[in-house]
C-alpha positions in Angstrom: -49.8 48.3 -152.3 -48.9 45.9 -155.0 -46.8 48.7 -156.5 -44.7 49.0 -153.4 -44.2 45.2 -153.2 -42.8 45.2 -156.8 -40.5 48.1 -156.1 -39.2 46.3 -153.0 -38.5 43.2 -154.9 -36.6 45.1 -157.5 -34.5 46.8 -155.0 -33.7 43.5 -153.3 -32.6 42.0 -156.7 -30.4 45.0 -157.4 -28.8 44.8 -153.9 -28.1 41.0 -154.3 -26.7 41.6 -157.8 -24.5 44.3 -156.5 -23.2 42.1 -153.7 -22.4 39.3 -156.2 -20.6 41.6 -158.5 -18.7 43.2 -155.6 -17.6 39.8 -154.4 -16.4 38.8 -157.8 -14.5 42.0 -158.2 -12.9 41.7 -154.8 -11.9 38.1 -155.5 -10.4 39.0 -158.8 -8.6 42.0 -157.2 -7.2 39.7 -154.4 -6.2 37.0 -156.9 -4.5 39.6 -159.0 -2.2 40.6 -156.1 -1.2 37.0 -155.2 2.3 35.7 -156.1 2.3 32.1 -157.2 4.8 29.5 -158.4 4.0 26.1 -159.9 5.0 23.0 -158.0 7.7 21.3 -160.0 10.0 18.3 -160.0 13.7 19.0 -159.8 17.0 18.1 -158.2 17.6 19.4 -154.6 21.0 20.3 -153.3 21.2 20.6 -149.5 24.0 23.0 -148.4 25.5 23.9 -145.1 27.0 27.4 -145.3 30.1 28.3 -143.2 32.6 31.2 -143.1 36.2 30.3 -143.6 39.8 31.6 -144.0 42.3 30.3 -146.5 45.7 29.0 -145.3 48.7 27.2 -146.6 49.0 23.4 -146.3 52.1 23.9 -144.1 53.9 27.1 -143.0 57.1 27.8 -141.2 59.0 30.9 -140.0 62.7 30.0 -140.4 65.1 31.7 -137.9 68.8 31.7 -137.2 70.0 29.5 -134.4 73.3 31.2 -133.7 75.1 34.5 -134.2 77.3 35.5 -137.2 77.4 37.4 -140.5 75.3 36.1 -143.4 77.7 34.9 -146.1 75.1 34.2 -148.8 71.3 33.9 -149.5 70.7 31.3 -152.2 67.0 31.8 -153.0 64.6 34.5 -154.1 61.1 35.6 -153.2 58.6 33.2 -154.8 61.1 30.5 -155.5 60.0 26.9 -155.0 62.4 24.9 -152.9 62.8 21.3 -151.9 63.3 19.6 -148.5 66.9 20.0 -147.4 67.8 22.7 -150.0 70.3 25.2 -148.7 68.7 28.7 -148.3 71.5 30.7 -146.6 74.6 30.3 -144.5 76.9 32.3 -142.2 80.6 33.2 -142.7 82.9 30.7 -141.0 85.1 33.4 -139.5 82.1 35.1 -137.8 80.8 32.0 -136.0 80.7 31.6 -132.2 83.5 29.6 -130.6 81.3 26.7 -129.7 80.3 26.3 -133.4 83.9 26.3 -134.6 85.0 23.7 -132.0 82.0 21.6 -133.0 83.8 20.9 -136.4 86.7 19.1 -134.7 84.3 17.5 -132.3 82.2 16.1 -135.2 85.3 14.3 -136.7 86.3 12.9 -133.3 82.7 11.8 -132.5 82.2 10.2 -135.9 85.5 8.3 -135.5 84.6 7.1 -132.1 81.2 5.8 -133.3 82.8 4.1 -136.3 85.2 2.4 -134.0 82.4 1.1 -131.9 80.2 0.0 -134.8 83.1 -1.8 -136.6 83.2 -4.2 -133.7 84.9 -6.9 -135.7 87.9 -4.6 -136.4 88.0 -3.5 -132.8 87.8 -7.0 -131.4 90.5 -8.1 -133.9 92.7 -5.3 -132.7 92.0 -6.2 -129.0 92.8 -9.9 -129.8 96.0 -8.8 -131.5 97.0 -6.8 -128.4 96.4 -9.9 -126.3 98.7 -11.9 -128.6 101.3 -9.3 -128.6 101.3 -9.0 -124.8 101.5 -12.8 -124.4 104.3 -13.0 -126.9 106.2 -10.2 -125.2 105.9 -12.0 -121.8 107.0 -15.3 -123.4 110.0 -13.6 -125.1 111.0 -11.9 -121.9 111.3 -15.3 -120.2 113.8 -16.4 -122.9 117.1 -14.3 -122.2 118.8 -15.5 -125.4 116.0 -14.5 -127.6 115.7 -11.1 -125.9 119.5 -10.5 -126.4 119.2 -11.5 -130.1 116.3 -9.2 -130.7 118.0 -6.3 -128.9 121.1 -6.8 -130.9 119.2 -6.9 -134.2 117.3 -3.7 -133.3 120.5 -1.9 -132.5 122.0 -2.9 -135.8 118.9 -1.7 -137.7 119.0 1.6 -135.8 122.7 2.1 -136.7 121.9 1.5 -140.4 119.0 3.9 -140.3 121.2 6.5 -138.7 123.8 6.2 -141.4 121.2 6.6 -144.1 119.7 9.7 -142.4 123.2 11.3 -141.9 124.0 10.7 -145.6 120.7 12.2 -146.8 121.1 15.2 -144.6 124.7 15.8 -145.7 123.7 15.7 -149.4 121.0 18.4 -148.8 123.0 20.5 -146.4 126.5 20.4 -148.1 127.3 23.1 -150.6 128.6 21.5 -153.9 132.2 22.4 -155.2 132.7 24.6 -158.2 134.4 21.7 -160.0 131.3 19.5 -159.5 129.1 22.3 -160.9 131.4 22.8 -163.9 131.4 19.1 -164.7 127.7 18.8 -164.4 127.2 21.9 -166.7 129.6 20.3 -169.2 127.5 17.1 -169.2 124.4 19.2 -169.7 125.9 20.9 -172.8 126.9 17.6 -174.3 123.4 16.2 -173.8 121.9 19.3 -175.3 124.2 19.1 -178.3 123.3 15.5 -178.9 119.6 16.3 -178.7 119.9 19.2 -181.1 121.9 17.2 -183.6 119.3 14.4 -183.6 116.5 17.0 -184.1 118.4 18.5 -187.1 118.8 15.0 -188.6 115.1 14.3 -188.2 114.3 17.6 -189.9 116.7 16.9 -192.8 115.3 13.4 -193.4 111.7 14.7 -193.2 112.4 17.3 -195.9 114.0 14.6 -198.1 111.1 12.2 -197.6 108.6 14.9 -198.5 110.1 15.5 -202.0 108.3 14.1 -205.1 109.6 10.7 -206.2 110.8 12.1 -209.6 113.1 14.4 -207.7 114.8 11.6 -205.8 118.1 9.8 -206.8 118.0 6.2 -207.9 119.2 5.0 -204.5 116.5 7.0 -202.6 113.0 5.9 -201.7 110.2 7.1 -199.3 110.3 3.7 -197.5 114.0 4.1 -196.8 113.6 7.5 -195.3 110.6 6.3 -193.1 112.8 3.5 -191.6 115.6 6.1 -191.0 113.0 8.4 -189.2 111.8 5.6 -187.0 115.4 5.1 -185.7 116.0 8.8 -185.3 112.7 9.2 -183.3 113.8 6.5 -180.9 117.2 8.2 -180.6 115.4 11.5 -179.9 113.5 10.0 -177.0 116.8 8.7 -175.4 118.6 12.0 -176.0 115.7 14.0 -174.6 115.6 11.9 -171.4 119.4 12.2 -171.0 119.1 16.0 -171.5 116.3 16.3 -168.9 118.3 14.2 -166.4 121.4 16.3 -166.9 119.3 19.5 -166.5 117.8 18.2 -163.3 121.2 17.3 -161.8 122.6 20.7 -162.7 119.6 22.6 -161.3 119.9 20.7 -158.0 123.5 21.7 -157.7 123.1 25.4 -158.4 119.9 25.8 -156.5 119.8 26.0 -152.6 118.1 23.0 -150.9 114.4 23.2 -150.4 113.8 24.3 -146.8 111.1 21.7 -146.3 113.3 18.9 -147.6 116.1 20.0 -145.4 113.7 20.2 -142.3 112.4 16.7 -143.1 116.0 15.3 -143.4 117.0 17.0 -140.1 113.9 15.6 -138.3 114.7 12.1 -139.7 118.2 12.4 -138.5 117.1 13.4 -135.0 114.6 10.5 -135.0 117.3 8.0 -136.0 119.6 9.2 -133.2 116.8 8.8 -130.7 116.1 5.3 -132.0 119.7 4.2 -131.7 119.9 5.6 -128.2 116.9 3.6 -127.2 118.2 0.5 -129.0 121.5 0.8 -127.0 119.5 1.1 -123.8 117.6 -2.0 -124.7 120.8 -3.9 -125.5 122.4 -2.9 -122.3 119.4 -4.1 -120.4 119.1 -7.4 -122.4 122.8 -8.3 -121.8 122.1 -8.9 -118.1 118.6 -10.4 -118.7 115.1 -9.1 -117.8 114.5 -8.1 -114.2 111.6 -9.6 -112.1 110.1 -6.1 -112.1 110.0 -5.9 -115.9 108.4 -9.4 -116.0 105.7 -8.2 -113.5 105.0 -5.2 -115.8 104.6 -7.5 -118.8 102.3 -9.8 -116.9 100.2 -6.8 -115.8 100.0 -5.6 -119.5 98.8 -9.1 -120.5 96.1 -9.1 -117.8 94.9 -5.6 -119.1 94.8 -6.9 -122.7 92.8 -10.0 -121.7 90.3 -7.8 -119.7 89.8 -5.6 -122.7 89.2 -8.7 -124.9 86.5 -9.9 -122.5 84.8 -6.6 -123.0 84.9 -6.6 -126.8 84.6 -10.2 -127.7 80.8 -10.1 -127.8 80.6 -6.7 -129.6 80.4 -3.1 -128.4 78.5 -2.1 -125.3 75.1 -0.7 -126.3 75.5 2.1 -123.7 78.7 3.2 -125.3 77.1 3.2 -128.7 74.2 5.4 -127.4 76.7 7.8 -125.8 78.7 8.0 -129.0 75.6 8.6 -131.1 74.4 11.3 -128.7 77.9 13.0 -128.9 77.8 12.9 -132.7 74.2 14.3 -132.8 75.2 17.2 -130.6 78.1 18.1 -132.9 75.9 17.8 -136.0 73.1 19.9 -134.5 75.6 22.6 -133.5 77.1 22.7 -137.0 73.6 22.9 -138.6 73.2 26.3 -136.9 75.5 27.9 -139.5 73.0 27.4 -142.3 69.3 27.3 -143.0 67.7 24.5 -145.0 64.2 24.1 -146.2 62.3 21.7 -143.8 59.8 20.8 -146.4 58.9 21.4 -150.1 57.3 24.8 -150.5 57.5 28.4 -151.7 59.6 31.2 -150.2 56.9 33.8 -149.3 59.2 36.2 -147.3 62.9 37.0 -147.0 64.3 38.8 -143.9 68.0 38.2 -144.2 70.5 39.5 -146.8 74.2 38.8 -147.4 76.3 40.8 -145.0 73.7 41.1 -142.3 74.8 40.5 -138.7 72.2 38.1 -137.1 71.7 36.8 -133.7 69.9 33.7 -132.3 66.2 34.0 -133.1 66.6 36.5 -136.0 64.0 35.8 -138.7 65.4 34.6 -142.0 62.6 33.3 -144.3 59.0 32.3 -144.3 58.2 29.1 -146.2 54.7 28.0 -147.2 53.5 24.8 -148.9 50.8 26.3 -151.2 49.9 23.0 -152.9 47.2 22.5 -151.9 45.5 25.5 -150.2 43.2 24.7 -147.3 40.3 26.5 -145.7 39.5 26.5 -142.0 35.7 26.8 -141.9 33.5 27.2 -138.8 30.4 25.0 -138.6 27.8 25.3 -135.9 26.8 22.4 -133.6 23.4 22.3 -135.4 25.0 21.4 -138.7 28.2 19.5 -137.7 26.5 16.0 -137.9 25.7 16.7 -141.5 29.3 17.1 -142.4 31.3 14.1 -143.6 34.8 13.5 -145.1 34.8 13.8 -148.9 31.8 16.0 -149.3 32.0 18.6 -152.1 32.1 22.3 -151.3 31.6 25.5 -153.3 33.7 28.5 -152.3 33.0 32.1 -153.1 35.2 35.2 -152.3 34.2 38.8 -151.9 37.6 39.7 -153.3 37.1 37.5 -156.4 33.6 38.4 -157.7 31.7 36.3 -160.2 33.9 33.2 -159.7 33.4 30.0 -157.9 36.0 27.5 -156.6 35.5 23.9 -155.6 36.8 21.9 -152.7 36.5 18.7 -150.6 36.1 18.2 -146.9 39.3 16.6 -145.6 39.0 17.0 -141.8 36.1 16.9 -139.5 37.0 17.3 -135.8 35.6 15.0 -133.1 35.6 17.9 -130.5 34.4 21.4 -130.9 35.2 24.7 -129.2 32.8 26.6 -126.9 33.0 30.4 -127.3 30.4 32.6 -125.6 28.4 29.5 -124.7 28.1 28.6 -128.4 29.7 25.4 -129.6 31.4 25.5 -133.1 33.6 23.0 -135.0 36.6 23.9 -137.2 36.5 21.7 -140.3 39.1 21.8 -143.1 38.3 22.0 -146.8 40.9 21.5 -149.5 40.6 23.7 -152.6 41.0 21.6 -155.7 41.1 24.3 -158.4 42.8 27.2 -156.7 44.6 29.7 -159.0 46.9 32.6 -158.4 44.0 34.8 -157.2 43.4 32.7 -154.1 45.9 33.6 -151.4 46.4 32.6 -147.7 44.5 34.7 -145.1 41.6 35.5 -147.6 38.1 35.1 -146.2 35.6 33.0 -148.0 32.1 31.5 -147.8 32.1 27.7 -147.9 28.9 26.0 -149.1 29.2 22.3 -148.2 26.9 20.0 -150.2 25.7 17.6 -147.5 23.0 15.9 -149.7 21.7 15.8 -153.3 18.3 14.5 -154.3 17.2 14.0 -157.8 13.8 14.4 -159.4 11.8 15.2 -156.3 8.6 17.3 -155.8 9.6 20.7 -154.5 7.7 23.5 -152.7 9.1 27.0 -152.2 9.9 27.7 -148.5 8.2 31.1 -148.9 4.9 29.4 -149.3 5.0 27.4 -146.1 2.7 28.3 -143.3 1.8 26.8 -139.9 -1.9 25.9 -139.3 -3.4 23.8 -136.5 0.1 22.5 -135.6 1.0 21.3 -139.0 2.6 22.6 -142.2 0.3 23.9 -144.8 0.4 25.6 -148.2 -2.3 27.5 -150.1 -3.1 26.3 -153.7 -5.2 28.1 -156.3 -7.9 25.8 -157.4 -10.8 27.1 -159.5 -9.6 30.7 -158.7 -10.0 29.9 -155.0 -7.2 29.4 -152.4 -7.3 26.0 -150.8 -5.1 25.1 -147.8 -3.4 21.8 -148.1 -1.5 20.1 -145.3 1.8 18.4 -146.2 4.8 16.6 -144.7 8.3 17.8 -145.7 11.5 16.0 -146.2 15.0 17.5 -146.8 15.2 21.2 -147.5 17.6 23.9 -148.7 17.4 27.7 -148.1 14.9 28.1 -150.9 13.0 24.8 -151.4 11.8 21.7 -149.5 11.0 18.2 -150.5 7.3 17.2 -150.4 7.0 13.7 -148.9 3.2 13.7 -148.4 0.4 16.0 -149.4 -2.5 16.4 -151.8 -0.5 18.3 -154.3 0.3 17.8 -158.0 3.1 18.9 -160.2 2.2 22.1 -161.9 -0.3 23.4 -159.4 0.1 27.0 -158.4 1.4 27.5 -154.9 0.5 30.9 -153.3 3.7 32.5 -152.0 2.0 35.4 -150.2 -1.5 34.3 -148.9 -3.4 36.9 -147.0 -3.0 36.8 -143.3 -6.8 36.3 -142.8 
């Protein structure tokens, strides 16, 4: 009986030992399959990720505003241009009629506006008109004065007619052969005198250039220099006389200039008209001014005084506005014949070439301001309140692998857009280190740094679990997993800040605790 008891005790000890060993082996096997990471202190960067598309700072499609033929294109693809720089224009003879007429309208409108703006000149002219009308009325009431003025005007008209007739006769009359021969003889004499003087100058210059030991006792270089001074003065006089004689001879033998003859003929006709009018005025003045003529002069004075009342305080603002509008219309019409750069930028497309026939609306250029490049990024309503102006951003492109770019948030909208019942907000990020690889219309991923914490205790997000309604993590302590509740602060995609919890730096956090 005792033997069986001993055997039973031995079996019980063996079973208990086997259970202990099995537990230890199982625990070691389970611990060996666990993934751990030590708790550490580090900086935490909190990022909001948003998809985006690159665009230019400013873009414009430039089109023609009228029809015509392109005369010239003055830029090339990729050129940087400045505001107001001429890019292309149309041939003048191919323009529409309204554009051609606008050139004359521009001059007229500008002159009208200038007249209004120079109110002092205009008011002075109006005042002068009043004085002249008043003086004319006063003179008309003095018959003796009117007769004297009419007689003087008639005498002056007669003198002008005589001068005009003489000038016309000189141009139109064919000179006699004797006059031509005498003028030619005078020309030959003047030419001989000039040649003789030139020969004397040449002879004296040769004598003056000889060495002094070759000169006679009565010769000297100073003597010849004084002689040359006199001969040079004589040459100037002889040359002028020759040129005058040549001019007179040429005028005699050449037919009159048609333009000069036409001008003389017109002047003669004008003088005849003046003397006719002067004679009419004299005939009228001899018998005195009629009451009807006095009434006309009185009416002219009243009109001049009314105009003065309108101008004495400066131009009417309504007239200035109308003149400015008229000028603006003419300027806008003339601007249609060419295309200018509306802002500083780069020519990114050219659609017109010299010689092309274009119509209103035909595309000519695309202009983009590529400095800086911007990104339109879409942020969800969950993250929009984390975004602020000036926050840094990191941009990556699938088309530019292994390279990061940096930017700054420059626009945050106050209102979002609802698409498919989901609210989103279109923020704008300026790329501050873009190079030639970054181009408009490229897609990018924008990581906006909304917060940065330094030297904080971090826990991997993979280790976080939910137990009894609170956040917990499992820590290896004495080769056993221990659950520790904790309170978290800010977090990124990979790590979260530990605000409260019985955790120490360096402790091993279990990343994959068993589900049981």
